[in-house]
C-alpha positions in Angstrom: 9.4 10.0 -35.4 7.7 11.4 -32.5 8.3 10.1 -29.3 6.2 10.8 -26.3 7.0 10.5 -22.4 4.1 9.9 -19.9 3.8 8.8 -16.5 1.0 6.1 -16.9 -1.3 6.3 -14.0 -4.0 3.3 -13.9 -7.4 4.3 -13.1 -10.3 2.1 -11.6 -12.9 4.5 -13.1 -12.6 7.8 -15.2 -15.6 10.1 -17.0 -17.9 11.1 -14.3 -18.1 7.9 -12.4 -16.7 7.0 -9.0 -13.5 9.1 -8.2 -10.4 7.7 -10.2 -8.2 5.5 -7.8 -4.7 4.8 -8.4 -3.4 2.0 -8.9 0.0 2.3 -10.2 2.4 4.3 -12.2 5.4 4.4 -14.3 7.1 6.6 -17.0 6.7 5.3 -20.1 7.9 6.4 -23.7 5.2 6.0 -26.0 6.3 5.9 -30.0 4.9 6.2 -33.1 6.0 3.1 -35.1 5.9 5.6 -38.2 9.2 4.1 -39.6 9.0 0.9 -41.6 5.7 -0.2 -40.1 2.6 2.3 -40.1 1.3 3.7 -43.3 -1.4 6.0 -44.8 -3.9 3.1 -44.3 -5.2 1.2 -41.0 -2.5 -0.4 -39.3 -3.4 -2.7 -36.5 -3.3 -5.8 -34.4 0.5 -6.0 -33.3 1.7 -9.4 -32.3 5.5 -9.7 -31.4 7.0 -13.0 -31.4 10.4 -13.2 -29.4 10.7 -16.8 -31.1 10.4 -15.3 -34.6 11.6 -12.0 -33.7 9.1 -10.2 -35.5 6.3 -8.1 -35.1 3.1 -9.0 -36.7 0.4 -7.3 -37.6 -2.4 -6.3 -39.8 -2.8 -3.6 -42.8 -5.0 -2.5 -45.2 -2.2 -1.0 -47.3 -2.4 -1.4 -50.8 1.3 -1.7 -51.7 2.3 -5.3 -51.5 -0.7 -6.8 -50.8 -2.5 -10.0 -52.0 -6.1 -8.9 -50.7 -7.9 -6.5 -48.7 -6.4 -6.6 -45.3 -2.9 -8.9 -45.1 -0.8 -9.7 -42.2 2.8 -8.1 -42.1 6.0 -8.4 -40.1 8.9 -6.6 -39.6 12.0 -7.9 -38.5 13.5 -6.9 -35.2 17.1 -6.4 -35.6 20.0 -4.7 -34.1 17.8 -3.0 -31.5 15.2 -1.5 -34.2 12.1 -3.0 -36.3 13.3 -2.9 -40.0 10.9 -2.4 -42.9 7.7 -4.4 -42.9 7.0 -7.4 -45.6 3.9 -9.2 -46.7 3.6 -12.3 -44.6 3.1 -13.9 -47.8 0.6 -16.5 -49.5 0.5 -18.7 -46.7 -1.1 -16.4 -44.4 -2.7 -14.2 -46.9 -5.7 -14.4 -49.4 -7.7 -11.7 -51.2 -10.3 -11.3 -49.0 -9.1 -10.0 -45.1 -6.8 -11.8 -42.9 -7.0 -10.7 -39.9 -5.4 -11.0 -36.3 -3.2 -14.0 -35.4 -1.9 -15.0 -32.0 1.1 -17.4 -31.0 1.6 -19.5 -28.3 5.0 -19.3 -26.6 6.2 -22.6 -28.4 6.8 -20.5 -31.1 4.4 -22.9 -33.3 1.1 -23.3 -32.7 -1.1 -20.3 -34.3 -4.8 -19.2 -34.1 -5.6 -16.4 -36.7 -9.1 -14.7 -38.4 -10.0 -14.9 -42.0 -12.6 -13.6 -43.3 -14.6 -15.0 -46.5 -12.7 -18.2 -47.0 -14.6 -21.4 -48.7 -14.4 -23.1 -45.8 -15.8 -20.3 -43.7 -18.9 -20.7 -41.9 -19.7 -17.3 -41.2 -18.2 -13.8 -42.1 -15.3 -14.0 -40.0 -13.8 -17.5 -38.7 -11.0 -18.5 -36.0 -8.3 -20.8 -37.9 -5.7 -22.7 -36.5 -2.2 -23.2 -37.9 1.6 -24.1 -37.4 3.9 -21.6 -37.8 7.2 -23.0 -39.6 10.0 -21.3 -41.2 8.2 -18.1 -41.7 5.2 -19.5 -43.4 1.9 -21.0 -41.8 1.2 -24.9 -42.2 -1.5 -27.4 -41.0 -4.3 -24.7 -41.4 -7.8 -25.7 -40.4 -11.2 -24.1 -39.8 -11.6 -24.4 -35.8 -15.3 -25.5 -37.0 -18.5 -25.3 -34.1 -18.5 -24.5 -31.4 -16.1 -22.1 -31.8 -17.2 -20.7 -35.2 -20.6 -19.7 -36.1 -22.5 -18.0 -39.0 -21.8 -14.8 -37.0 -18.4 -12.8 -36.7 -15.5 -14.6 -34.7 -12.2 -13.1 -35.0 -9.1 -11.1 -32.8 -8.0 -14.5 -30.9 -5.7 -14.6 -28.3 -4.0 -18.0 -26.8 -2.4 -18.5 -23.8 1.2 -19.7 -23.4 0.6 -23.0 -23.6 -1.9 -22.7 -26.3 -4.7 -24.3 -24.2 -6.9 -21.4 -23.7 -8.3 -19.1 -26.3 -9.9 -15.7 -26.0 -12.1 -14.1 -28.9 -14.2 -11.5 -29.9 -17.8 -12.2 -31.6 -21.3 -11.0 -32.2 -22.4 -14.3 -31.4 -25.9 -14.8 -29.9 -26.1 -14.9 -26.1 -23.9 -12.3 -25.3 -24.3 -8.8 -23.6 -24.6 -6.7 -26.8 -22.8 -5.8 -29.6 -19.3 -7.6 -29.9 -17.9 -9.5 -26.4 -15.4 -11.4 -25.2 -15.8 -15.1 -25.3 -13.2 -17.8 -23.8 -13.0 -21.3 -25.2 -10.8 -24.3 -23.7 -8.9 -27.0 -25.7 -9.3 -30.8 -24.1 -5.9 -31.7 -25.3 -7.2 -33.7 -28.1 -7.7 -30.9 -30.4 -11.4 -30.2 -29.6 -12.6 -26.7 -28.1 -15.2 -26.3 -25.8 -18.3 -24.5 -26.1 -17.6 -20.7 -25.6 -18.2 -18.9 -22.3 -19.2 -15.7 -22.4 -17.0 -13.7 -20.0 -20.0 -11.9 -18.7 -21.6 -8.6 -17.4 -18.3 -8.1 -15.5 -16.1 -7.2 -18.7 -18.7 -6.9 -21.5 -21.8 -4.6 -21.7 -24.2 -3.5 -24.1 -21.6 -1.9 -26.4 -18.7 -3.2 -28.2 -15.7 -5.2 -26.5 -12.9 -6.5 -28.7 -9.3 -6.8 -29.3 -8.7 -9.5 -26.4 -5.3 -10.2 -25.2 -4.3 -12.6 -22.6 -0.9 -12.8 -21.1 1.4 -16.3 -21.3 0.3 -17.2 -17.7 -3.6 -16.6 -18.2 -4.2 -14.4 -15.3 -4.3 -10.9 -16.7 -6.5 -10.0 -19.8 -6.3 -6.9 -21.9 -9.4 -5.6 -24.0 -10.9 -2.7 -25.6 -14.2 -1.6 -24.6 -16.8 1.4 -25.8 -19.0 0.4 -23.6 -17.1 0.9 -20.0 -16.3 4.1 -19.1 -13.1 5.8 -20.3 -11.7 8.9 -22.3 -14.1 8.5 -25.6 -14.1 5.7 -28.4 -12.8 2.2 -27.8 -10.4 2.6 -24.6 -7.9 -0.8 -23.3 -8.4 -1.9 -20.1 -7.0 -4.9 -17.9 -8.5 -7.3 -15.6 -6.9 -9.5 -13.5 -8.1 -13.6 -12.6 -9.1 -13.6 -9.0 -10.4 -17.1 -7.3 -13.8 -15.3 -7.9 -13.3 -14.5 -11.4 -12.2 -11.9 -13.5 -12.0 -8.8 -10.9 -13.2 -5.1 -11.9 -11.5 -3.8 -15.4 -9.0 -1.2 -15.0 -8.5 1.4 -17.5 -5.3 1.6 -18.8 -5.0 5.4 -18.1 -4.5 8.5 -20.8 -0.6 8.0 -21.5 -2.4 4.8 -23.5 -6.0 6.3 -24.3 -7.1 9.1 -25.9 -10.3 10.5 -27.0 -9.5 8.1 -30.4 -9.9 4.4 -30.9 -7.6 2.6 -28.5 -7.3 -1.1 -29.5 -5.3 -4.3 -29.7 -3.1 -4.0 -26.9 -0.3 -6.5 -26.7 2.4 -7.2 -24.3 4.7 -10.4 -24.7 6.0 -11.8 -21.5 9.6 -11.1 -22.8 11.1 -7.9 -24.5 11.1 -4.0 -23.6 8.2 -3.1 -25.5 4.4 -3.6 -25.8 2.3 -2.2 -28.5 -1.2 -0.8 -29.2 -3.2 0.5 -32.0 -4.5 4.0 -31.7 -6.5 6.3 -34.4 -5.1 9.4 -32.4 -4.0 12.7 -33.9 -0.3 12.8 -34.9 -0.2 9.3 -36.7 0.4 8.4 -40.5 -3.3 7.6 -41.0 -6.3 5.5 -39.8 -5.0 3.1 -37.0 -1.7 3.2 -35.9 0.6 1.2 -34.2 2.7 2.3 -31.4 5.1 0.9 -28.9 5.8 1.3 -25.2 8.7 1.0 -22.9 9.2 -0.1 -20.3 7.0 -3.4 -20.9 5.6 -3.9 -17.6 2.4 -5.6 -18.7 3.6 -9.2 -20.6 4.7 -10.4 -17.2 1.5 -10.6 -15.9 0.4 -8.9 -12.4 0.2 -9.6 -8.7 -2.0 -8.5 -5.6 0.0 -6.4 -3.1 -2.3 -6.2 0.1 -1.0 -3.5 2.7 -2.2 -3.4 6.2 -0.9 -0.4 8.6 -2.5 -1.3 12.2 -1.9 -0.7 15.7 0.0 -3.4 17.9 -2.5 -3.5 21.0 -6.0 -3.7 19.1 -4.8 -4.9 15.4 -7.2 -2.0 14.2 -6.2 -0.1 11.1 -4.3 2.9 11.3 -4.1 6.1 9.4 -0.5 6.5 6.8 0.8 7.0 3.6 2.4 4.6 1.8 4.7 4.5 -0.7 5.8 1.7 -3.1 9.3 1.4 -4.9 10.5 -0.5 -7.7 13.5 -1.8 -6.6 15.8 -2.1 -9.6 14.8 1.1 -11.0 14.0 3.2 -7.8 11.0 4.8 -9.2 8.1 5.1 -7.2 5.3 2.9 -8.8 2.4 3.6 -6.3 1.9 6.0 -3.3 -1.9 6.0 -1.1 -3.2 6.7 1.6 -4.8 4.8 4.5 -7.4 5.4 6.9 -9.0 3.8 10.5 -11.9 2.4 8.5 -10.4 0.0 6.2 -8.0 -2.8 6.5 -6.9 -4.1 3.7 -5.3 -2.1 0.8 -4.8 -4.1 -2.6 -2.5 -2.8 -5.4 -2.3 -4.4 -9.1 1.5 -4.6 -9.9 3.6 -6.4 -12.6 4.7 -9.4 -11.3 8.2 -10.8 -11.8 9.8 -7.4 -10.0 11.2 -7.0 -6.7 9.4 -3.8 -4.7 10.2 -2.1 -1.4 7.2 -1.1 0.3 7.5 2.3 2.9 5.1 3.5 5.3 5.0 6.9 7.2 2.7 6.9 10.2 2.9 10.2 12.1 6.1 11.1 14.2 7.5 7.4 14.1 10.2 6.5 12.1 9.8 5.6 8.3 9.2 1.6 7.9 9.9 -0.6 5.3 9.7 -3.7 3.8 11.1 -5.7 0.8 8.5 -7.7 -1.5 10.8 -10.0 -3.7 10.1 -13.0 -5.9 6.7 -12.4 -6.8 5.1 -14.7 -9.5 2.0 -13.7 -11.6 -1.7 -14.0 -9.9 -0.5 -14.4 -6.3 -1.6 -12.3 -3.8 1.5 -11.2 -1.5 0.6 -9.3 1.8 2.6 -6.6 4.0 1.4 -5.7 7.5 3.4 -2.6 9.0 2.5 -2.7 12.7 2.6 0.0 15.2 2.8 0.1 18.6 4.2 2.7 21.7 6.4 5.3 20.7 8.6 7.7 23.2 7.2 11.1 22.7 9.6 12.7 25.6 11.4 11.1 28.3 12.2 14.1 31.2 15.2 12.2 33.5 15.0 14.7 36.4 18.0 13.5 38.1 20.5 15.3 35.7 19.8 18.5 37.5 21.5 16.9 40.4 19.2 18.5 43.2 17.0 16.1 45.3 13.2 15.8 44.3 12.3 14.8 47.6 13.4 15.6 51.3 15.2 12.6 52.9 13.2 9.9 53.6 9.7 11.8 52.4 7.4 11.1 49.2 5.9 14.1 48.2 7.9 16.0 45.7 9.6 18.8 47.0 7.7 21.6 45.7 6.8 24.9 47.9 3.0 23.5 49.1 4.8 20.3 50.4 7.3 21.5 52.1 5.5 24.5 53.9 3.2 21.6 55.2 5.6 19.0 56.2 6.2 20.4 59.6 2.8 20.4 60.8 1.9 16.7 59.2 5.6 15.8 61.0 3.3 16.7 64.4 -0.2 14.9 62.7 -0.5 12.0 60.5 3.3 11.5 59.8 4.2 11.5 63.3 6.2 8.2 63.9 7.9 8.5 60.6 11.1 9.1 61.9 12.7 7.8 58.6 11.4 11.4 57.5 13.9 14.4 57.7 13.4 17.1 60.0 13.7 20.6 58.2 12.4 23.1 60.9 11.4 26.1 59.2 13.8 29.3 59.0 16.8 26.8 59.0 19.8 26.9 56.7 18.2 23.5 55.5 14.9 24.8 55.1 16.4 27.3 52.9 18.0 25.3 51.0 15.1 22.9 50.1 13.3 26.4 49.3 15.3 26.9 46.5 15.3 23.3 45.1 11.7 23.3 45.4 11.3 26.2 43.3 13.6 24.5 40.3 11.4 20.9 41.1 8.1 23.3 40.2 10.0 24.5 37.3 10.8 21.3 36.3 7.2 20.0 36.5 6.1 23.0 34.5 8.0 22.0 31.6 6.4 18.7 31.5 3.0 20.5 31.8 3.8 23.1 28.9 5.0 20.6 26.8 2.1 18.4 27.3 -0.4 20.9 26.7 1.2 22.8 23.9 3.2 19.9 22.1 2.0 16.4 22.9 -1.8 16.5 23.8 -3.3 18.4 21.2 -1.9 16.1 18.3 -4.2 13.3 19.4 -7.3 15.5 19.3 -7.9 14.9 15.8 -6.6 11.3 16.1 -9.7 9.1 15.0 -7.6 6.2 16.0 -8.1 6.5 19.5 -4.6 6.0 20.5 -3.6 6.5 24.3 -0.9 8.8 25.8 0.9 7.3 28.4 2.8 8.9 31.4 4.9 6.8 33.2 6.8 8.3 36.3 9.2 6.2 37.7 10.3 6.7 41.6 14.1 6.4 42.9 15.2 6.3 46.5 19.3 6.8 47.3 20.9 3.8 49.0 20.7 5.1 52.7 18.9 2.7 55.0 15.3 3.4 56.0 14.2 2.2 59.5 10.3 2.4 60.2 6.7 2.0 58.9 4.2 3.8 56.9 1.9 5.5 59.0 -0.4 7.5 56.5 -3.9 5.8 55.9 -4.1 5.7 52.5 -3.0 2.7 50.6 -0.6 3.1 47.8 -0.2 0.8 45.1 2.3 0.8 42.4 4.5 -1.8 40.0 8.3 -2.3 40.0 10.3 -2.1 37.4 9.7 -6.3 36.3 6.0 -5.5 36.6 5.8 -6.9 39.9 2.4 -5.4 41.8 3.2 -3.7 45.3 0.8 -1.9 47.6 2.0 -0.1 51.1 -0.4 0.1 53.4 -0.6 1.4 57.3 1.9 -0.2 59.4 4.1 -1.9 56.7 7.8 -1.7 57.3 9.3 0.7 55.0 11.7 -0.4 52.6 13.8 1.5 49.7 11.8 0.1 46.9 8.6 1.3 49.1 9.9 4.4 48.9 10.5 4.6 45.4 7.0 3.6 44.6 5.4 6.1 47.0 7.7 8.9 45.3 6.5 7.8 41.9 2.6 7.6 43.0 2.8 11.0 44.7 4.7 12.6 41.5 2.0 11.5 39.5 -0.6 12.6 41.5 1.1 16.0 41.4 1.4 16.2 37.8 -2.2 15.0 37.2 -3.6 18.0 39.6 -1.1 20.6 37.3 -1.9 19.2 34.3 -5.8 19.7 35.3 -5.0 23.2 36.8 -3.8 24.4 33.4 -6.8 22.8 31.5 -9.2 24.5 33.0 -11.6 24.5 29.6 -13.7 21.5 29.3 -12.8 21.1 25.6 -9.2 21.5 26.2 -7.1 18.6 25.2 -6.5 17.0 28.7 -10.1 17.0 29.6 -11.2 15.7 26.5 -8.5 13.0 26.5 -9.1 12.1 30.2 -13.2 12.0 29.5 -12.2 9.2 26.5 -10.1 7.3 28.5 -7.0 8.1 26.4 -4.5 9.4 28.9 -2.9 6.4 31.1 -0.6 7.1 34.0 2.1 4.3 35.4 3.5 4.3 38.6 6.6 2.7 39.0 9.2 1.8 41.8 12.3 2.2 40.3 14.1 0.9 43.5 17.6 2.4 44.6 19.4 5.0 42.6 23.1 4.4 42.6 24.3 5.9 39.1 24.5 9.7 40.7 27.6 10.3 43.3 25.3 12.5 45.0 23.2 10.9 47.3 20.5 13.9 47.0 20.6 13.9 43.3 19.5 10.1 43.8 16.2 11.3 45.3 14.9 11.8 41.7 11.9 10.8 39.5 11.7 10.1 35.2 8.9 10.7 33.8 8.3 9.5 29.9 5.1 10.3 27.6 4.3 7.6 25.1 2.1 7.2 22.3 0.5 3.4 23.0 -1.7 2.5 20.1 -5.4 2.1 20.0 -7.5 2.6 23.3 -7.8 -0.3 25.7 -9.3 -1.6 28.8 -6.7 -0.8 31.7 
């Protein structure tokens, strides 16, 4: 017995049309049913009945036949298909007896037969009742289902009320087409409708198989783009009608003819017929497992969006079958497409995982999906902290006592001069005479403060900002600078001319203008403001090239500075260490107006 293991990848287009889009993939075992089923003649049109536990099929074999093409069945016992037997005189006559379909009740049958005296055309469709291994109450369906042409290959929905079939009757798209007719509940079938140019082509379409729920149709086509000969396709019913047919891919389709796809809604196997190399002769019947087709299909809709603008984001999406752990589909999203739709087998639980940049991988469960439904999962990405520099851990003062410009050498050198001019009257600012021991200590602190600012600038320019340049989604880099004051009381008024605005940690807005009474909170806000200004100038100084990441992001409005008054810091034993700042760098979704 020849066993072939395939990873089945369904494609929306092949053979020179649009680039193939992967729909889903499973690893399938495809087996030629040589033992007991296939013969050197054509064996085709498999139909498995879970109620009867039999695989029915048609064969042109001579041994044991009543006519040219007969109906046979292979019992399924102890996990194996047994030797095929002719289905008997109630199924077969001296002419061709064709495909049959059995509704879910296990009794309602539709079948095709050629050359019978009561027939209207070359081949007609009949109804019957299946009981105890025989057919009873056989009736030609008559008009409008049958005509003087060829009607064959019927397939019933599970309730037996809708039937798809193939015909070369007038009014089609050309060749043989797929048609549908509906029972009114009183035994009368409606005038058949052609499934239209979305399914049918000027060439042949044949061998329809409708799932029990009526939502997914499998059929063979010579006119749709495929691998050669007749290929098997799948289409799902939507509110707008049948969607674009999907080729079942190279695990099932070959350069030869593949037809008569059948997938029961229960059972481990699906079946089809193929004339591929390696068979016993002509068309052979193949079985595949696992049977993910007969349960019907559902549409998974995936959104990956930004939390601020709700715009789509570029990401990678993987979908897993929860039971098996198998990845059944993977695809990439982009910034132009919002909805990504994937056609997947229903009645299966899935896990959807998304990777987006350096964010932690996210996942959502999709459980209890039913045939024909549409299930949407939405992944929302907001801010992500890239770095956090809590400079208090260095245990040095970042500011001269009472002062708010960061203690770098340039600010320290100008402090005494400013105390005599625009800072005159700011008695809350510590006096640090040049040449004093205190001045020397602050000089050594200033060197460390500059190094720490340089570290923030270097990592921004080398690591953080470049990753946003090729980011077409327009994400924003947000610098949040938080200032702190020690708990020592401050007495005096703000003396500078500039008005400075900032927020406290709760989001309340503050501003400091000349003459305002100073407080620890206002001092912490001033420290955050002047530290942010120093950081901006340092970033600009290290980004002199107009095409540098910092300059380009500033020009595009994609860098934002938040200034936060942290108030009194009391989490350090040393008052000097409480005079500090904190800098965090955060990715903040798409660009918005600030």
